[in-house]
Residue, then its C-alpha position, 0 to 999 in steps of 0.5 A: m500500500y505504501n513504503q514505511a521508508s523513503t521511496p527509492l528510485a528503483t528496487k533491487w528485486d532480490k530475496k535478500n532485500l525483502p520486504f521490497l520497497n515500492p519504487n518511485e514509478f509505482v508510487k502514486e502518493h508519497i505518504s510519510p511513515i507511520v510512527n504511531d497507531s493513532e495515525v491509522t484509522v480503519v472503517w469496516y462496512f457490513t451489509y444489513v445481514g452482517e456480511f463483509e462489504s468493504v473497509l476504508i483505510y485512512i493514513h494521516g487522515n487521508l483515505t489511502a485504500k478501499l478494499s472490498i471482495g473482488s477489488n484489485 
């Protein structure tokens, strides 16, 4: 979803460099690293019968991701 360190211009895709940082060409927004749990908000949505519908993830108060069944 985002890098927890500075975004590199390129990434060395080598197993010894796990976890890989997303290189600059694949990063839409540069998000400053999370230093406190309070900087992340997760909002869950369920249907009226209690089935999972979607989840919104906010980092630093900005909507960063929306996940739902079948989403890419």
